[in-house]
C-alpha positions, 0 to 999 in steps of 0.5 A: 590969302593975297599971296597965294592968289598972287603966286598962283596967277604967276604961275598961270602966266608961267604955263600959258607964257611956255604953251604959247612958245611951245606952239611957235616952236612946233609951227616953225618945225613943221614950216621947215618940214613944209618947206623941204617938201616944197622943194621937190621939183613936180615934175608929172609924169607920161603914160610910157615912154621908147629908149633907143640907144643911137651910139654906143661903144658895145656893137649890135647889128648895122649901127656905127660903134664909137666910145661915146653915148647918145640915147633918144627918148620919146614920150606921148609929149616929147623927143628928147636926146640924151648926149650926142656921141662922139663924132657929128658923122656916126649921130647922123648915120646912125639916126637915119639908120634907125629912121629918126629924123633930127627934126622931131629932137625938141631939145638935147640934154648934155650929161657932161662936157667930155667929147665922147659925149658932146661932139655929135652936137656940130651936126645938129647945129646944121641942121637944127639951128637954134636947136635947146641943148641943155647943159649943166652949170658952168660948162656953158662956155667950153660946150657952146657950139655956134647955132644952138640954144646953149642953156645952163642947168644948175639945180634939179629942174622940170623941162617937159612933162614928166621929164626933168634935169636932176642937177649937177653934181661934181665927179669931176666932171659936173655932171647931170642925168635926165629923169622921166617918171612913167605912170605906174613904174617910177623914174627911167634915169639916163647917166652919161659917164657917172663920174659923181658916182651913179648911186649919189645920181640915183639917190638925188633924182629920187630925193629930189622928185620924191619918186621911186626909181625904177631902171637906171640905163647909161654909162656907170664909168666902172672900168676896172671896177673890182667885183666887189665894188661892182656888187656893192653898187648893184645892191645898193641901187636896189636899195634905191627901189631900181628894178631894172640896171642897164649899164653901158658905155664906160660901164665894163663888162665885169659889172654886166657880168655879175648883173647877167649871172647873179642878178638876172631879175634885174639885168637889162642887156642893152647895147647900140640900137636896144629899144627898150619901152617903159609903161605901166603895162609893160613886163 
């Protein structure tokens, strides 16, 4: 009888021990889930924004075209310049033609170090000394322009209410993007040349911020890409949740043509001088 009681006690101790270990294991899993969740960047949101394409190689109107890219972003709280084009004089003249005073610009985001995206910085250094410029990590020495406050970005980082720089991916070169969260719409994502792949950049923005992408605008680096590659890129962007696709600069005519003919509901035709407004109330 005593042997039975001892065996019963042993079994009870084993069951309790297993239960405790299971609890510790479950707690550790949940803790890891929380840790993963907290890695998301809390970016906030803005009620709306206006995008103005300042420099692009797709012409329109009186603005000076050039092989390069620069996009002005206006939110209720900030004015941001994304890339600066290939020539300081073109940036200066196009900003003037668009009625944009450089003193309005709060900071600059540079996608990558190629000249057709950074050469306009020398103009800003003259008219806005001390202006903050965010660049991908490891590129500051090559991009550095005297008179500007160059800041390297290593990972996805909130830089203003509703706005985040999407940490660099390697193409080559290292390239970062800018994402703005618009209430009722989702992420408006600006890309420079998408050397790491536009789908990869959009997927990273969605993962890092935990917000559905709405619009992607900029260079897709798809000149010479096949029809099947263009269609696959479009389909994958739509699968990620993107509703509006606006390839300019180095994207190539083929993907623009496919979007216009086969995906008109997703196609957003843009060129130099285009003005795009995004808010919960805009169609």
